LUMFINU-220911 format. One record per residue (C-alpha): x, y, z. Coordinates in steps of 0.02 Angstrom, whole numbers, plus 50000, padded with zeros to 5 digits. Example, Ala and Ser with C-alpha at 12.3 -4.5 7.8 and 13.67 -1.06 7.14 Angstrom:
<pts>
506154977550390
506844994750357
</pts>
This chain:
<pts>
470274494547764
469654487947931
471134475747939
472384489947911
471514500748040
471574487048171
473424483348132
473864501948149
473354500248333
473864482248368
475624486548305
475844496548465
475564480248562
476794470648454
475554460048359
474584459948192
473084451248112
472904444347936
471074439147933
469804448448040
468494434548054
469814421348097
471014431148209
469634438348320
468714421748349
469574417848514
469274435648579
471074438048637
471664450348503
469944458648506
470174462348694
471974468048661
471374479948521
470074487848639
471414490148776
472584499048652
471294511048578
470434515148747
471974515348858
471014504848988
471244487249056
469864474349020
469454459249128
470734445249128
470494434248973
470214415348971
471754406348896
470904389648861
470574383248684
468804377548716
467304386048635
466664391548804
468294400748838
468214409848671
466384415048699
466864421448872
468264432448800
467164439548660
465774443148787
467024452848895
467484463248740
465654466148696
465234471048876
466654483748874
466024491148711
464264492448786
464954500848942
465554515048829
463764519348782
463744508948618
462134499548581
462554482948496
461104476848392
461034458348340
462894455548375
463224440448488
464794431748548
464304415548463
464274423748289
466014431048315
466714414448381
465924405448233
466814417448111
465254426348045
466064439147928
464564450947922
464374451448113
466254453348139
466414467848016
464884476148093
465704474948264
467344482448199
466384496848117
465514499948283
467204500748371
467864512848239
466344524148256
466494524348446
468364526148470
468964534848309
467504545548247
466234548548384
467364560148487
467674571648339
466744588148368
466814604048263
465704618548311
464524608148419
464234595048279
464844577448305
465334561048223
465054560748035
464494578848018
465934585248126
467224575348026
466474581647860
466474599747921
468294598147974
468774591547800
467804605747713
468664619047817
470394612147793
470194610347604
469224626947579
470764636447513
470974623647372
469864628847227
469904611847138
469334602447295
467494601547344
467164589347488
465284586047502
465254567547561
466324552647604
466244543647436
466384551947264
467134568347333
468754558747365
468904549347198
470154561247116
471354560047265
471534578947278
470554579447443
471834567847530
473284577847456
472494594347510
472324588047692
474164583347696
474744599247609
473694610347725
474584603247880
476284597847808
476574607747646
478374601647634
477794583647603
476824586647440
477114598147290
475274601547271
475514613447122
476064598847011
474524588047043
473204586146905
471374582846931
471334571246778
472664559446857
471754552147008
472864536447024
474434546847045
473564558347167
472884544147275
474504534247278
475474550047319
474334553447467
474324535347531
476234533647517
476594550247602
475334546547742
476104529347778
477914535347768
477854551947859
476214552247959
476194534148021
474484531247942
474414513647867
473794511547689
471994506647717
471334509447540
471824503847365
471944517647233
471344506447091
469814500947188
469314519047223
469554524747042
468704509346973
467154510647085
465684521947043
465394525247228
466854521147347
466414513147514
465894526847633
466404517747793
468144514147723
468374532447673
467764538747843
468924526547934
470434532047834
470024550747846
469764549248036
471604543648045
472104560147962
471034569648091
471884561148237
473594562948156
473324581948146
472444583348315
473844594348380
473524606748239
471664605548275
471994609948456
472984625348399
471544630048281
470304629248426
471424640348528
471584652548383
469684652848360
469434657248542
470724671448532
469934678048370
468254678248453
468884687948604
469854700248495
468354702948383
467314707748536
468684719848590
468834727548417
466944729648403
466884737648575
468304749648532
467404754748374
465814758148475
466844768448596
467614778648453
465854781148379
465184787048548
466634799348571
466384806948398
464494808248415
464654815848588
465964828348526
464894833548378
463344835548486
464244845648621
465044856648487
463314860048410
462624864648584
464144875748616
463854885148452
461954886348477
461824892748656
462664909848622
461444912448476
459944908848588
460644919748729
460894934548613
459514946948661
460144961548558
458564969048480
458464974748299
457854991848247
456584986248116
455104974548108
455834965747957
457444961548047
456514954848200
455334944748088
456884936848012
457514932248184
455834924048220
455924914548055
457704908748097
457084902448266
455614893148186
456864884848065
457944880048215
456454872148306
455754863448151
457344858648055
458914859748158
458454854348336
457404838348302
458864828748224
459934833748374
458574827248491
458674810548398
460594811048406
460534813748595
459304799548619
460354788048503
461924792848602
461134787248764
460504771148680
462254767448609
463054770748778
461844758748866
462064745348731
463974746848740
463994745248930
462844729948916
464014721948788
465544725748898
464674718049051
464154702548952
465934699748890
466724702649064
467544718849005
467714734249117
466404747849097
466704761448968
467214778349038
467064791948906
468324806248894
468184820049020
466674830848987
465834818248871
464874807848999
462994805648966
462724816749119
463854830249042
462834829648880
461214830648981
461884845749077
462394854248914
460694850248840
459844857648995
460844873448968
460284873748785
458454872248833
458654885248970
459364897448841
457984892748719
456604894348849
456364913048843
457014916548668
455374914748572
454414924948702
455764938648693
455614938748502
453724940848507
453834954548640
455134963748535
454044962348380
452564969048478
453654983048546
454274987948372
452484987348304
451954999048444
453475010148411
453115011248223
451325016248261
451835029148388
453195036048274
451955038148132
450695046348250
452055058148312
452525063048132
450695066348087
450335077048238
451995086048225
451695089748040
449945096648073
450565107148216
452075113748119
450925117947975
449805127848093
451235137148176
452045141848010
452085160948004
451305163448174
452875170848253
453025183648112
451195188248129
451345190848318
452885201848292
451995214048171
451875232448223
450295236048121
449355242648272
450505257548280
449765266148126
448015258648132
446405268048155
445285265348304
444195252948212
445735244048147
446445243048323
444865235648391
444865223548246
446675218748280
446215216248463
444765204748423
445815195648297
447115192948432
445815186248552
445255173948417
447075168748396
447255165948581
445725154748577
446485145048431
448145144248525
447295136848679
446445123948568
448145118348504
448855116148679
448155098448687
449025093348526
450695099948589
450475089848750
450045074548647
451615076748541
452695078048698
451845062748777
452135052248620
453965057548614
454155052748798
453375035648765
454535032848615
456015036548731
455395024548865
455165010848733
456935013648670
456455019148493
457975018048382
457705035448306
457355044048471
458685057748446
457805064848292
456095063248379
456765072248531
457545086048425
455905088948331
454895088548492
456065100848575
455945112448429
454025111948436
454035115048626
455265129248610
454225136848471
452645134548575
453445143548723
453985157648608
452215158848533
451515160648709
452745174248752
452435183548588
450545181748610
450615189048783
451715203348725
450575207648576
449025206948688
449825219348808
450215230948662
448465230048591
447665233048760
448725248248784
448065254748620
446275248548647
445885262948763
446035274548615
445005264048496
443145260248522
442415254548357
442215235848341
441345225048218
440335212548323
439815201848180
441595198648121
442095195148301
440625182948322
441125174248160
442935173048212
442525166148384
441395152548317
442375148748159
444035145448246
443395131748367
442385124048227
443875124448111
444915116448249
443565103248276
443575099248089
445475097948089
445355086548240
444025076248157
445095074547998
446565069748106
445535056548197
444775049948037
446515047747960
447295041148122
448075023948103
447565010348225
448214993348289
447054980548364
447264962148410
445494956448449
443734958248378
443244967248539
444534980748508
443974983848328
442144983848386
442624997348513
443375008148374
441835005048266
440675010548409
441705026448436
441615030148250
439725027748250
439605039748396
440625052448298
439485050948146
438005054448261
438745071748301
438855076748118
437065084248105
437395095848251
439075100548176
438235104348011
437025115848104
438515124948181
439295126548009
437675133947940
437595145948088
439405151748061
439095154047875
437505163547922
438535175948022
439675178747874
438145180947763
437445193347885
439045203547873
438945203347685
437115208547694
437515223347810
438955228647694
437785227847545
436375235947636
437325250147715
438705251547586
440055249047713
441805251847645
442685235747692
444575235847671
445125217747647
444445202447736
443835198847910
445095206848025
444815194048166
445165177848074
445925170647919
444655156747911
443525159547762
441825151747725
442645143547575
443935135347689
442585129547808
441575122047668
443125113647596
443625105847761
441825100747795
441755091847626
443425083447664
442705077147831
441205069947739
442345060947616
443425053847756
441955046047848
441585031947720
443455028847704
443535026347891
442015014947878
442935004247746
444545003147849
443614997848004
442654984747904
444244977347831
445064976748001
443504968248071
443634954847934
445494952447975
445124950148159
443774937548114
445074927848012
446274928648160
444904921648273
444644907248149
446524903748155
446464903648346
444994891448349
445794880348215
447444879248313
446524876948478
445464862848412
446984853048352
448054857148503
446654851348622
446684834448534
448564832148510
449074837848685
447984824848778
448474811648648
450324814148687
449984813248873
448964797248850
450344789148747
451644793748879
450564785449013
450274770048903
452144768148872
452414769149059
451164754949086
451914744448946
453664746249021
453094738549187
451814725849127
452284708249069
451334701048922
452194687048828
454044685248794
455294699348783
455224697548594
453314699648603
453564715348710
454884721848590
453754718848439
452304727148532
453394742348572
454034743648393
452254743048325
451824756048455
453284766548400
452714765148219
450964771148263
451724786048357
452864790548209
451354789548094
450554803248199
451954815448146
450914823248001
449684829948130
451104838348224
451744845648059
449974851948017
449904860348188
451614868148155
450914875247995
449404882748087
450574889648218
451624898148084
450034906148010
449594912648184
451324920048207
451334927748033
449664935848077
450494942748238
449234934048352
449944934148528
448644925048632
447324911348613
445914909248736
445314893048650
446714882048714
447964880748858
449234872048745
450584882048659
451614875548513
453104874348632
452084862748748
451664851448599
453474851448535
454214846748705
452884833548733
453184826048561
455074825548586
454854817448757
453654804548682
454894799548544
456334798748669
455324788448796
454764775148670
456564773748600
457284771748777
455954758848823
456344748748664
458214749848703
457884743548881
456974728048816
458354725048685
459664725748822
458604713648925
458594701648776
460484703548759
460684699848944
459454685148942
460304676948791
462064680048847
461744674649027
460634659748984
459134666449077
457474657949034
455924667648990
455134661149151
456604667549253
456514684449165
454634685449200
454944680949383
456294694349397
455174707449313
453684702849424
454724704149584
455494720849525
453784728349477
452994722549642
454224732849745
454294747349619
452714754649695
452944772149626
453224765149448
454834775149432
455754760649349
456984760149494
457094752949671
457744761649826
458964751949940
457584745850058
456454740949912
457904731849829
458314722349990
456474716850007
456524711149824
458094700649854
457334692650008
455754688349907
456894679149783
457694668549920
459224678949969
459664677350154
460054695050205
459854697050391
459824712850495
461444708050583
463184715050541
463534700550421
461904703450325
462234722150316
463974719150248
463314707050117
461974719550063
463274733550053
464334722249938
462804718849826
462384737649820
464174741849766
463884730049618
462154736049563
462444754449607
464304757949578
464024776749561
463074777649728
461534785749650
460434777849783
459344768249658
459414751549568
458854750349386
458034734649314
459544731849199
460734732149348
459574720349441
459544707849295
461444708949276
461654704749461
460414690349460
461304682349313
463114686749354
463574670549445
462964658849309
463734668249161
464594657249033
465844669348962
467674669348916
468904673549053
470664680449053
471314663249108
470444654848961
471194667248836
472904665348917
472804646348901
472324648048716
473844659248682
474934646448771
474354633048648
474774644148500
476474647548577
476874629048597
476794629948790
478064644148797
477824658848917
477934670748767
477384671248585
478254677848429
477674689048290
477824674948165
476764663348271
475394676448287
475384679848100
475354661248060
473934656648181
472784671848175
471904681548034
472964696447975
471954710548055
471834701848225
473664696748220
474194714948190
472994720448328
473914709148452
475654714048388
475274732548408
474664730648589
475714716548666
477144722148778
478874714448756
479174698648859
480574700948987
480714683649067
482334674049082
481834662748937
481484677648821
482114677948642
482274693348529
480544699548478
479644689148614
477924696248661
477024695148830
475314687048796
474924685248982
474824704049024
473894706448859
472584693448909
472264701449078
472174718748999
470774712648884
469704710549040
470204726449128
471354717749252
472844727949192
473204742049068
473104737748881
</pts>
């Protein structure tokens, strides 16, 4: 094998060897072999026949080998000159390793491993070939045949080969290699088949000849790999851009649909409808908005990550469609929160207004019904002409009765004013059924005015007749005068005892309870008045019985009977304990509301400061340096996990908040935190930790892609933090200049220094926001040392695939690239219009520059 390998090279110099140990003894052919395989000239050889001349020549060859970085162990010129077979073969193997195998490199591996990896990749499509080593993996001959077929399929009909016929396979490969590939037959098929473990060095030597024979194809494969890598980056970035556009569109559409709903302040007419609106808003805050908060945060993170990847791969920055910039989404979101800001407060105020309206409407109906019941028949009574045929005593009785009625009428004046006032308040509060209330109130007022006019007219008629009538019954008059106010007092008391009430605090219910106790304290005096009134009536009865007075009908001055007084008095006594029970139940409800307030306040007073503390801690973590970026990232992720684990407490507080709203509790003196404060703080906390984690991830991406060491990253961070005195995470222009100077940049105050600083600012602050972020700072510090693909490198790779032509064809792209990437190029490459163009020629040069934003793709 070694002899054949040496002859394959010596043939180029017009000579051959037959016996390695003999033909290399004088050193002449050995020096010639080294000149052929290295392409360099060695020192002039000695032509003498003496031993000293031969040793000198061999030493020149050995010195040349050593100058190529090869360490020769125990190999001396004397052994070669003396024909030591073992030493001579060892030297030849060393030469083969150095000049035929060592320079082989596949994916940063070298020598034996690189050659083996190359064989495995080339034979991977062949299912019956499994190259694992340089001995038994080649015994069936299919590995050699596969290498030839992969590069020159027209030379071997691989489909006719059989694994159980190794001799045929090996001889086929050796013959084809020698005849068509100019690879000499270095191995013997019978020796390989008949040996349990073929010689590894011989196999490696022979296989390396295949590698060098196909080096042109290898060069094309390397170029194809580079192009595939660049295209893969472009395809991934395009997918990220499409994902961003879709997510941004969906989020903006959701905001567009939601804002009109939040801005709709059209009130409902009923408490039930407004309660449903409040429940819908709670569902929005609990269920619908939180995922959108996460989507917005993820959108910003995706945008930052995409821009980082584009910068790291020398691509132009991504510019979203019009209206879909991160700033556009932030503006839309600000509009959403502005619309949301007053919605819940408006809902609660509307509910409170409707509650007040329902109470007032019920109060109006009660008072109106009582008044209408009292006025029923009064107009007919006032229009009677009974005084025209009455006797003197009857006239006087009618006059006294009329005076009692006027007293009763005056007592009802307050109720009529109350009814009008309630109707006015319902109108001012925009009660939905105001027309019917106004109609009823107007009817009552008109009737009241008519009663006043009729009362005045009847009084005038009676007074005209009074002059003719003198007899009067003082006792009946006394009874009527005292019974009417007392009756009115009882009706008022019954009305007050049955009056509905709305309170929101314990103090309010205690006030009602105190007023009720004061009312109960007046009952003994009222009972005395009742007894006195009944005593008057009894006195009348006594006089009638004593003096046998002929009484025609009932008391002429009033229709209020003792039986009616006793009945109403008994009703008042029954209503008092009912009122006691209602006040007691309301007091218990207010106590429960107070417990809910304290329970919510206790939790909110813990959660609110906790959120604020975590926000401050995240701010400190983002500017402190402890350990590597990976350590910081792990720390932040653990921190994020602890924050997420706090979510059940937020949910519990939401539950308590819902109980408070369902109980219609509108204020809470036990805490300054509202549920809205907690929600906003929680959302800001989740967004801040996610953004901080994304910032560290982008720093890791930048560090790894730019080759920045951890020490350099720590130095950059320390310098940045030193000048970020307000801990805002950004540097102003002057702070940034001071930071650059501290890192060794020579930026003077002269015109040249100002121009240089303006150039740097245009790089780190392209949008002229007036601040420099840490990510932009890191990108700038690492920009000059970046080891990334360039447009020129990609263009050179395409030129290799095109066989040095200025254009490439569809067939060449499909032959050299994977199907999806080949079609990607075909769809985007412009036609080539040069003078040397052929039909279907494609312009790979403009395509390469477009990949890096130097022209349109």
